N, C-alpha and C positions, 0 to 999 in steps of 0.2 A: 503492498500499500501505499504512496505517495506519499510528503510528509503534507499537502495543501489536505490531501483528505484524510488525511487526518485530524488533520486541528479543524475543518470541521464539524468530524464528528464527537469530539470535546466539547462538551459545556461550556461557557463560560462559570470563571471561579467563583461568582457574584449567586449566580445561579439562577440569574437572568437571561430569559431568550434573546439572539440578535433583533436588535431592531430594522426589517427591511424594509415595509412601508416609510420611510422617515420620520416617525415619528420621536418622541424623546423617552429616555429609557428610565423606567419609576427610580427613584432614588427619594432619599431624605431632603424635604430642606431644609435650614441653617436654622436652629429655633430663635437665635437673634432676631430674621428679621420677622418671624411671625410676632417677634413680642413688639416690634418696632411698627409692624402694622397694627394690631390691635389695639396698642397705644394711642397711636396716632389717630384711630378711629374713633376712640374712648373721647380723647380730646372735640373732634369733631361734633360727638356726643352733646359733648358741655355747652356746644355756641345754640343750642336751638331747646325749646320744646313745643318744637308743633309738631303733635300725632300724625300727619301724615311722614314726616322725616322721620318718626323716629321707628316706625313702625317696616319703613323701607332699610335703615337698617337693619333691624332684627332680622328683615324675610335676603341681603346681603351675607349676614354672618350664615345663617341657614344654607345659602347657597354656601357659600365656599367650607362651610365645616364640612354639609355633605358630598362637595367634590375631590376634599383633600386630607380628610382624618383617615388617619390610620388601625388597625386592628390591634391596637396597646390598649394597658386597662384603661391608663386616663383620659382614653380617646371616646370614650365612652359615656361619660357622664355630664354630658353640654347640656341632658334635659334635666337633670337636676341642677342648673342654673337657672334652666326657664320656671322652676317650681322655685326657686331661689326669688327671684326677679316678678312673679306673677302675687308670689306673700308680700316681698316690696309695695309694688303697686295697693295692694288692700289694707295691709299696715299703716300708710299714708289715707289713704281715705277714712280708716275710720277714726286714724285721728282728727283727721278735720270734722268730722263732722260729732266726736265726743268735744271738744276744747273746739268749740264754736266762735267765729265771731262778730255775731250778731249779720243779719242782714240792709238790704238796702233797698229805696223803693221799685228799684230796677229787675232787683236779683228773680229769678221764679222758683216760687215757695216750693218747697217738697213735702216736707213732713216734719214734726217736730220733736224732739228728744225731752226728760223729766228735766226741768233744772235744778241744776245742785246749785245751793248759795256760796261763797267767795268770799275770803275775809276781806278787809280794804289795802290788804298787803298781797294780794294776787292780784289787783286789780287791772286789770285790761285784757284776761282770759276768765271767758268760765264755760263754767260747765253744763252740755247739753243748751239743749233752750231752737228754735228754728232754724234748719239747715237749707242753703238752698241748690240747686242744679250748679249753681256759676262756682259757685264755693267746691263741689265734688269733684264737679270737674276738670277746677285748679288747682286740688290734691291730684288726680289722675294724672293730667303732664307732666309736674313734678319728680312724681312718682316712675311715670314710666320711663322719665328718663336718667334716672338713679340709675331702673331695670337695665337701662339699654348697656350702660356703662359696666352694672358688672359681667353682663354678658359680651362683650367686648372683655372681660378680663377672664370669662368662663371660655369662649373660643381664644386666644391665647395659650390657656391651661389645656385644653382638645388638644390643638395641632401642633402645640412644642413639646418637646420632651425637656423635664425641667433638670434632671439629670447635667443632659450633654451640656445645656445653656451654661452652667457651672462651671465647665473648662475654659470657655471664652471670658472671662475673669481677671483680672488686673494682679497677682500674686498678693496686694496689702489688702484687698478683696475676697482675700479667700475664705475667712472663719465670716464673714457677713454675708458673701452666696452660699456657703455649705449653709445657715441656719434660713436665710431664702427660698433656698428651694428646699430644705426639710419642712416650711410654713408651708408654701405651693405645693406643696403634693400631698400632703392632709389626704385634701378634699378627692382629689383622685382616687387616693386609698382608700379611704373610707366608700367609698360610692362602689368599688369591687370589693369590701371584703361583707358588704349590705349586697352586693350583688352575689359574694357567693354564699352564704348563709341564707339566700331566699331558694338557690338551688336549693339547695341542700335540703330545705322544712322540703321543701312540693317531692321531692325525690321522697322522703320517707313519708309522705303522705301529713305534715300538718299543717293545721291554720295556717291560710292564707293572706285575709282578709278578718280587719278587727282591730279594735285594741290587741287583745289578747297576742297575736300575732307579731304587732311590734312590738309587745313588751317582749318576746319570744326570739327578733332581731336584735335589740339594743344591746343585749349581755354579751351574747357572742359575739358583736359588732366590738363595743369597747376590750372583751377580753383579747381578740386579736388584734386593738388599736396599741393594749397593753404590752406584748409580748414583740412587736416589731418595733416599740419604743425602744425596750432593752433589748433587743439585737444590732437597734440603730446604735448605743450607747455603748456597746461593746468592740464594734465597728471601727467606729472615730477612736475609742479608745486605743485601740490593740494601731490602726495607723496615725497616732502621735497627734489629733486634732488639739489644738488650745495648746501647745505648748511652744514655746517661745524659740528653740531653738538657739541658733548663733548668734540673734540680735542681745545687744545690749539695754540698760536700763535707759544708754541716755539715747542711744537709736529709739526706743519705741515711745521716748514722753516726747524727741522733734518730731516723730512721726506722725503723733496726738496729734503735738500743740497746728503743722502745719493742716491738718485736715482739720481740725475746729476753726482758723483765722478764715480760711479757703470757704468753708461753709457759711461761716458770717461773713463773709465782702459776695458768697454770690447771693445770699438772702438780701444784703442791700440793694446790691446794683438793680434784684429785680423790685423791690419797692421805689427805689430810688427813677425802673420804669412805667409801673406802674401809676406814680402819683406824681401831676406833670408839675406842681408847687414845689417840690426836693430840687435840691440845688444837682447842677450839669454830674458834678463829681457824684455824687449818689447812687449813679445811672451806669453807664457802659466803662467808666473807669476803674467804676467798685466792681464789678460782677467779672470785667478781665480779670484786676488783680487777683480777685476766688477762684477764676480759671486754673489760672498759673499755679498760687498758693496748696490750693487742690491736686495739680498735676504733681508736683514737685514731694509732697506727701508720697501720693502711690508709687513716683518711679524711688522712692528712699523707703519703704514700707516693699517694696517686690523685691529687693534683693534678698530679707535673710531666706526669699521661702524660693527654693526650688521647686520645679513641676515641670514632669512631659506630659506630654499627651500620643496616647496610641490613637492614628489613625481620624489627622485635625478631619474637623468640619470646612469645606471647601464656602468661598464664599465665590459667587460666579454672579453671572449677569441675572441668574434670574430672584438670587436673592434680590439684588440691586434694586430691580421691577417689580416684586412684592413689597421693598421696605417703600418705595415710591409711591406705589401708586397710595398708599395710607396717609403718606406721611401730604400730599399733593391735595387730597381731600378734607383732611385738616386746612390745609394755606389756604381752598378756595372758601372754604366759610365763615374766615375769620379775615378775610383779603376783604367782604363786600363787595365785593367786583360784577357789576353784570346783574345785584339782583338790589331790592329795597331790607337792609336790615330789620325794619320790621315785620317783612314775614317769617323771617326765621323765628319770633315771640308773636304768636296771632295773642290779639287781646281778646276777651271775651265779654267786654262789655261795647257794643250791644253782642248778644251769643250769637255766634253766625260760625259756619261751615270755613274751616280754615283750606287760606292756597297753598296747593303744592309748587315752592318755584323751583323753576327750571336749572338753577347752575346750580341752588344748591342739592338736590335730587341727582343731573348730573355727576356731582363731586363723589354721593356717595354711591352713585353708581361702577363710578370706576373704579373705588378702593373692593368693590365685587369681580373684581378682572382680574382680580390675585387667584379667584377658582380656580381659571384655565392659566396665566401664567407658573406657578409656582408646578412645579412637574407629579406625577402621579406619584404616589406612595406605594414604597418597598415594600409588596405582600409576602407572609411567608412563603414560604415554599415547603412545599409537602412530599415525600417520599411516594418516588413512582412505585407504581402496584405491580408488583413481581409478573413479570411476561410467563403466559401459558404453553405449555409443554406442547407440541404439534404431533410428538409420536402417540402413534396408539397406543393406548392402554390394552396392559394383554389380557385373556378369559382368563377368568378366575378356572383353575384345574379342582376339580370338586373330591373334595376328599373323603376317602373310604377307610370306614372303621375295621378292623379285624375284633373277632371276640376270642378273649381268651379259653382254653377246650376249660371243662369244668373237670 
């Protein structure tokens, strides 16, 4: 057999079929690209309370997650973020109805709750009383905006591997990155534990509905979380997490001072940019000085930590495209170019149906292009089934029994 035929017969090392049709091969997108995309979309959501735009953001999130999520355990928990979003909206509406602030003659009266008198020092807020349609709609839109921001964070947790994102952090932020990664992975791990316990109860023909089923799920899930935390603590201790290494006390103090001064400079610069009456030195100069101090602290703190990366995640044109479409969406909503800023925050006085501005809608749909700009995720390769033998089976030979002589 020739060398060419041998190479054609040998499967690729990654377990993926060659792309003969010109399409992109499946691979895992860089986790930082998904986080930049999700955080930029959450920033765009904070700019508006138009319910049509907020529902469009939810539709975009659902499309991208459906197209590009993997089979990993953390990729199955987006529906629980949706449940949390609905809970946030419901709590916001209930609080607005209970802690009423009165209605105006222009409001549409819906119902009235029993009024509870409050002391004088609690003036301005009353418990119970008349509830209007405008008050509930205002609370629902505010809750929907917060719910969309939570769903954006849930989309990042669903699409990106939190453990792979830890590898790209600077050495000085390694300990902080481990803490953030552990906190981010709590929700996916709890979702996985709930699914595993629920599946085990169904196999054992246990009660799958009602409060009794919930009580039977909570205890195993908490036990699983405790065992996982103990295993994580043992693994972190065995790998030397939290140890100072070769760093001296003077080096650690200098690093902490640089980072603290740098963060103060960034906060001061942000305040100076937001406040038009602040001196000019509190704007861009303070922010630039803070950024330089933070960079110096990261460089100094990263020298005491030496890490090696096995198979680093590549950052290619696809990552730039996914992160760029999210950032461009946020920039378009904050630029107020081509649309009226009042369309992003429609008023409920007078009560009317909100309009859908074209430029913000196009910006949100631009963020949805990540659904086909990102490469398709890799799928687990299953072992091939053994080939059936084409040799005909031999006919069975009858066994004759012989009786022993008596």
